[in-house]
C-alpha positions in Angstrom: 0.0 0.0 0.0 1.3 3.5 -0.9 0.7 6.6 1.1 -2.1 8.7 -0.2 -3.0 12.3 0.6 -6.5 13.8 0.3 -7.0 17.6 0.7 -10.1 19.1 2.3 -10.9 22.8 2.1 -13.8 24.8 3.6 -14.6 28.0 1.7 -16.9 28.9 4.6 -14.1 28.9 7.2 -11.1 29.6 4.9 -9.4 26.5 6.5 -8.0 23.3 5.1 -6.6 20.0 6.3 -5.0 16.9 4.8 -6.2 13.3 5.3 -3.3 10.8 4.9 -3.9 7.1 4.3 -0.4 6.0 5.4 1.2 3.0 4.0 1.3 1.4 7.4 -2.5 1.5 7.5 -2.7 4.4 10.0 -5.1 7.3 9.0 -3.5 10.7 9.7 -5.2 14.1 9.8 -3.1 17.2 9.8 -4.7 20.6 10.2 -2.0 23.3 10.0 -2.9 26.3 12.2 -0.7 29.4 12.9 -1.1 29.3 16.6 1.3 28.9 19.6 0.2 25.3 20.5 0.3 22.0 18.6 -2.1 19.4 19.8 -1.8 15.8 18.7 -4.1 12.8 19.5 -3.3 9.1 18.7 -6.4 7.0 19.1 -7.2 3.3 18.8 -10.8 2.3 17.8 -11.4 0.3 21.0 -13.1 1.4 24.2 -15.1 0.0 27.1 -17.7 -1.6 24.9 -15.0 -3.8 23.3 -15.4 -6.8 25.6 -16.6 -9.3 23.1 -15.2 -9.6 19.6 -15.9 -12.0 16.7 -13.2 -13.2 14.3 -13.4 -13.9 10.6 -13.8 -17.6 11.3 -16.8 -17.0 13.5 -15.1 -17.6 16.8 -15.8 -15.4 19.8 -13.4 -13.9 22.3 -14.4 -12.2 25.5 -12.4 -9.8 27.7 -13.0 -8.6 31.3 -14.8 -5.3 31.7 -12.4 -2.4 32.0 -9.6 -3.9 30.0 -9.4 -1.0 27.5 -9.0 1.5 30.3 -6.5 -0.8 32.1 -4.4 -0.9 28.9 -4.6 2.8 28.6 -2.8 3.0 32.0 -0.2 0.4 31.3 0.8 1.6 27.8 2.7 4.4 29.4 5.2 1.8 30.8 8.5 1.4 29.0 10.9 -1.6 29.0 13.7 0.9 29.8 12.0 1.9 33.0 11.6 5.5 31.9 8.4 7.1 32.7 6.6 8.3 29.5 5.0 11.3 31.3 8.5 12.3 32.5 9.7 12.2 28.9 6.9 14.5 27.7 7.6 16.8 30.6 11.3 17.0 29.7 10.2 18.2 26.3 8.1 20.9 27.9 4.8 19.2 27.1 1.6 18.1 28.8 0.4 14.6 28.0 -2.5 12.5 29.1 -5.0 9.8 27.9 -8.6 8.8 28.2 -10.9 5.9 27.5 -14.4 6.3 26.1 -17.1 3.8 25.2 -15.7 3.5 21.6 -12.1 4.5 21.6 -8.9 5.1 23.6 -6.8 8.2 23.0 -3.3 9.4 24.0 -2.5 13.1 23.5 -0.1 16.0 24.1 0.0 19.7 23.8 3.2 21.5 22.9 4.5 25.0 22.3 7.8 23.7 20.9 9.4 20.4 19.9 6.2 19.1 18.3 8.0 16.6 16.1 9.8 15.2 19.2 6.4 14.9 20.8 5.0 13.0 17.8 7.9 10.7 17.9 7.4 9.9 21.6 3.6 9.5 21.1 3.9 7.0 18.3 6.9 5.2 19.9 5.3 4.4 23.3 1.9 3.5 21.7 3.6 1.1 19.3 5.7 -0.7 21.9 3.7 -2.2 24.8 5.5 -3.6 27.8 3.7 -5.4 30.6 4.9 -7.6 33.4 3.1 -9.5 36.1 4.5 -7.2 38.7 3.5 -3.9 37.0 0.1 -5.2 36.1 -0.6 -6.3 39.6 0.6 -2.9 41.0 -1.7 -1.1 38.6 -4.7 -3.1 39.9 -4.6 -1.2 43.2 -4.3 2.2 41.4 -7.3 1.4 39.2 -9.3 0.0 42.1 -8.8 3.3 43.9 -9.9 5.2 40.7 -13.1 3.0 40.6 -13.8 3.9 44.2 -13.2 7.6 43.6 -15.5 7.6 40.5 -18.2 6.0 42.6 -17.9 8.8 45.1 -18.6 11.6 42.5 -22.3 12.4 42.6 -22.7 13.7 39.0 -20.9 10.6 37.7 -23.0 8.3 39.7 -26.2 10.0 38.5 -25.1 9.6 34.9 -24.0 6.0 35.4 -27.3 5.2 37.0 -29.1 6.8 34.2 -27.4 4.5 31.7 -28.5 1.6 33.8 -32.0 2.9 33.8 -32.0 3.3 30.1 -30.1 0.1 29.1 -30.2 -2.3 31.9 -27.5 -5.0 31.7 -26.2 -3.8 28.3 -22.4 -3.1 28.4 -23.1 0.6 28.0 -24.3 0.7 31.6 -21.0 -0.8 32.9 -18.4 1.7 34.2 -15.6 2.4 31.8 -13.0 1.5 34.5 -14.7 -1.9 35.1 -15.3 -3.3 38.6 -13.1 -4.6 41.4 -14.0 -8.1 40.3 -13.5 -7.6 36.5 -10.1 -6.0 36.8 -8.8 -8.8 39.1 -9.0 -11.0 36.0 -6.8 -8.9 33.8 -3.3 -10.4 33.2 -0.3 -9.4 31.0 -1.4 -12.0 28.4 -4.9 -10.6 28.2 -3.5 -7.1 27.8 -1.1 -8.2 25.1 -3.9 -10.1 23.3 -6.2 -7.1 23.5 -3.5 -4.8 22.3 -2.7 -7.1 19.4 -6.3 -7.1 18.2 -6.9 -3.4 18.4 -3.7 -1.4 18.4 -2.8 -2.1 14.8 -2.2 1.0 12.6 -5.2 0.2 10.4 -7.4 0.5 13.5 -5.9 3.8 14.7 -6.1 7.5 13.9 -3.6 10.3 14.4 -5.0 13.8 14.5 -2.7 16.8 14.6 -3.4 20.6 14.6 -1.0 23.5 15.1 2.0 25.2 13.5 3.2 22.0 11.8 2.9 20.9 8.2 1.9 17.6 6.6 5.4 16.7 5.6 6.8 17.1 9.1 4.2 14.7 10.4 4.8 12.3 7.5 8.5 12.2 8.2 7.9 11.0 11.7 5.3 8.4 10.7 7.5 7.0 7.9 10.4 6.6 10.3 8.5 4.9 13.1 5.6 2.9 11.5 5.8 -0.4 9.7 5.7 -0.4 5.9 2.4 -2.4 5.9 -0.2 -3.3 8.4 -1.2 -6.9 9.1 -3.4 -8.4 6.4 -5.5 -10.2 9.0 -9.0 -8.8 9.1 -9.8 -6.9 12.2 -12.2 -8.4 14.7 -15.8 -7.2 14.9 -17.2 -5.7 18.1 -20.1 -7.8 19.4 -22.8 -6.0 21.3 -26.1 -7.4 22.5 -29.1 -5.7 21.0 -30.4 -2.9 23.2 -34.0 -3.4 24.2 -36.4 -0.8 22.8 -37.8 -0.4 26.3 -36.4 1.5 29.1 -35.0 -0.9 31.7 -35.9 1.2 34.8 -38.1 4.2 35.0 -36.4 5.6 38.1 -33.2 5.0 40.0 -32.4 6.7 43.3 -29.2 6.8 45.4 -28.2 8.8 48.4 -24.9 10.6 48.6 -23.5 13.6 50.6 -24.9 16.3 48.3 -26.3 19.7 49.2 -29.1 19.6 46.7 -30.6 16.6 44.8 -29.0 16.0 41.4 -31.2 14.7 38.5 -30.4 13.1 35.2 -33.4 12.7 32.9 -32.8 10.5 29.9 -34.9 9.9 26.7 -33.9 6.7 24.9 -33.6 7.1 21.1 -34.8 3.8 19.6 -33.6 4.6 16.1 -30.1 6.1 16.3 -29.4 5.6 12.6 -27.8 2.8 10.6 -25.0 4.7 8.9 -22.5 7.2 10.3 -23.9 9.9 8.0 -27.4 9.3 9.3 -26.2 9.5 12.9 -24.3 12.8 12.4 -27.3 14.3 10.6 -29.4 13.4 13.6 -26.8 14.7 16.0 -26.8 18.1 14.2 -30.6 18.2 14.3 -30.8 17.2 18.0 -28.1 19.8 18.8 -30.5 22.5 17.4 -33.5 21.0 19.1 -31.8 21.0 22.5 -30.8 24.6 22.0 -34.4 25.5 21.2 -35.9 23.7 24.1 -33.3 24.0 26.9 -31.1 27.0 26.3 -30.5 29.4 29.3 -32.4 32.0 27.3 -35.4 29.7 26.7 -38.8 29.6 28.4 -38.3 26.2 30.1 -35.2 27.0 32.0 -36.1 30.6 32.9 -39.6 29.7 34.2 -38.3 26.8 36.4 -35.4 28.9 37.6 -37.8 31.7 38.7 -39.7 29.1 40.6 -36.5 27.9 42.3 -36.9 24.5 40.7 -33.6 24.8 38.8 -30.1 26.2 39.5 -27.5 27.3 36.9 -26.2 23.7 36.9 -28.5 22.8 34.1 -27.6 21.3 30.7 -28.9 19.1 27.9 -27.0 16.9 25.5 -27.5 14.2 22.9 -25.2 11.1 22.5 -25.3 9.0 19.4 -23.1 6.1 18.5 -23.6 2.9 16.5 -26.2 0.8 18.3 -27.3 3.4 20.9 -28.4 7.0 21.3 -30.1 9.0 24.1 -30.8 12.6 25.2 -29.8 13.7 28.7 -31.2 16.6 30.6 -29.4 17.2 33.9 -29.4 19.6 36.8 -30.0 20.2 40.5 -33.5 20.6 42.0 -35.2 20.3 45.4 -38.1 18.8 43.6 -37.1 16.7 40.6 -40.5 15.2 40.3 -41.9 18.6 39.6 -39.1 19.2 37.1 -40.1 16.0 35.3 -43.8 16.9 35.4 -43.0 20.4 34.1 -40.8 19.0 31.4 -43.4 16.6 30.1 -46.0 19.4 30.1 -43.7 21.7 28.3 -42.9 19.1 25.7 -46.6 18.5 25.1 -47.2 22.2 24.6 -44.4 22.5 22.1 -45.5 19.4 20.2 -49.0 20.9 19.9 -48.0 24.4 19.0 -44.9 23.6 16.9 -41.4 25.1 16.8 -41.3 28.8 15.9 -39.3 29.8 12.9 -37.6 32.5 14.9 -36.5 30.1 17.6 -35.1 27.7 14.9 -33.1 30.5 13.2 -31.8 31.9 16.6 -30.6 28.4 17.6 -29.0 27.8 14.2 -27.1 31.1 14.5 -25.9 30.2 18.1 -24.6 26.8 17.0 -23.1 28.2 13.8 -21.1 30.7 15.8 -20.0 27.9 18.1 -18.7 26.1 15.1 -16.7 29.1 13.9 -15.2 29.6 17.4 -14.1 25.9 17.6 -11.5 26.7 14.9 -9.7 29.1 17.3 -8.3 26.2 19.4 -5.9 23.6 18.1 -7.1 21.3 20.9 -10.7 21.6 19.7 -9.7 21.2 16.1 -7.7 18.0 16.7 -10.5 16.6 18.9 -13.2 17.4 16.3 -11.1 15.8 13.5 -10.7 12.7 15.6 -14.5 12.6 16.4 -15.4 12.7 12.7 -12.6 10.4 11.7 -14.0 7.7 13.9 -16.9 7.6 11.4 -14.8 8.4 8.4 -16.6 11.8 7.9 -15.4 15.3 7.0 -15.8 17.8 10.0 -16.4 20.6 7.5 -19.7 18.8 6.8 -21.2 19.7 10.2 -21.9 23.4 9.7 -23.6 22.5 6.4 -25.8 20.1 8.2 -26.7 22.7 10.8 -27.7 25.1 8.0 -29.7 22.4 6.1 -31.8 21.0 8.9 -35.5 21.9 8.2 -38.3 22.9 10.6 -40.2 19.7 9.6 -37.2 17.5 10.5 -36.8 19.2 13.9 -40.5 18.8 14.7 -40.4 15.1 13.7 -37.5 14.5 16.1 -39.4 16.4 18.8 -42.2 13.9 18.6 -40.0 10.8 18.1 -37.3 11.5 20.7 -39.2 13.0 23.6 -41.8 10.3 24.5 -42.7 9.6 28.1 -42.4 5.9 27.6 -38.7 6.4 26.7 -37.9 8.4 29.9 -35.7 7.3 32.8 -35.0 9.4 35.8 -31.8 9.1 37.9 -31.7 10.9 41.2 -28.9 11.5 43.7 -30.5 12.5 46.9 -28.9 14.0 50.0 -27.8 11.5 52.6 -30.1 13.3 55.1 -33.3 15.0 54.2 -33.1 18.8 54.2 -36.2 20.8 55.0 -35.1 23.9 53.1 -34.9 22.2 49.7 
């Protein structure tokens, strides 16, 4: 396979980037930007949902919950004993990593030595080193992280919401896994998982900053193999998500000053293709802005009634196989918030979306799109997000502009039905009379 370059330009933003299909199989995105900081992300297309995979011969392999996150931690180890974070620090860079449901990413930000940072990023990610002693030592660190995450009220509220929406589906499992599941992770399982997913053809490198395509290619050519394995990649196996909500309500008590709520609406038709999903994502972004913005009727009316605080937001998540809308905040009376929400949604459904609200929301989101190109971190992150679905990020503002009033109102009726609602509540450990 020969390296191939594809140029993308947006006349709207006056920006351009290059997509490189590298001979190794790695897909590289380079977005030159004359700013002080270079931001680079190297991601593998595997996340917490990748616990069961099917091979070309039909055989199935299962891994413990939390293995993708465990591997994220251990990949920073080096056979030399050098600490990867210390290497980045010596170059004057900040580096870190994260694991999501669908991918694992390693990144750095640099104001200088960007090529050296890229070299280190690719080198440590391509050379795993695990021992029984270091894997065992990490188990205690991750176990503490699991405990800390469970002590965060907002995180607990969200995790409980996913359980309410999806029941025993892997989506409702914590990304870090559990104490029991991580106890089953061994160096061999980590190497096996790494070998399946950390091949260049299953990875993406996204770079933005004062760096050009040839500089990035020079590093990639030097460090990556001439060709990726010809073996077909395994396929993620997920159980089908039930159309019904698993639990209508989940409550938990924690030391919070005011009850936290997460209201979820399950989307039973997230879209079969990546393009369908990103179109729906753009439409839902507009719809959430219309319904739940800080300048909107719903928030202001409930805020004036002291039913909501400024800690209020709404967002839509859409991936292959699942999608949901989440409305979150604090309230002394979450049941009244739900009641008011359903009443408000019924009113809007009967009266329709106003053209003025649609255009206002479209302008707000369009302005947000323009501002996102003022940060190399945001640019690299957006490129990665769209690259996961092999889509052009310049497509998104066009979708925002093209969404029609009829499409918005259709989604309003489809995606906000009471039968698809689940409520997650974090209540104070002790009842408070002043709430």
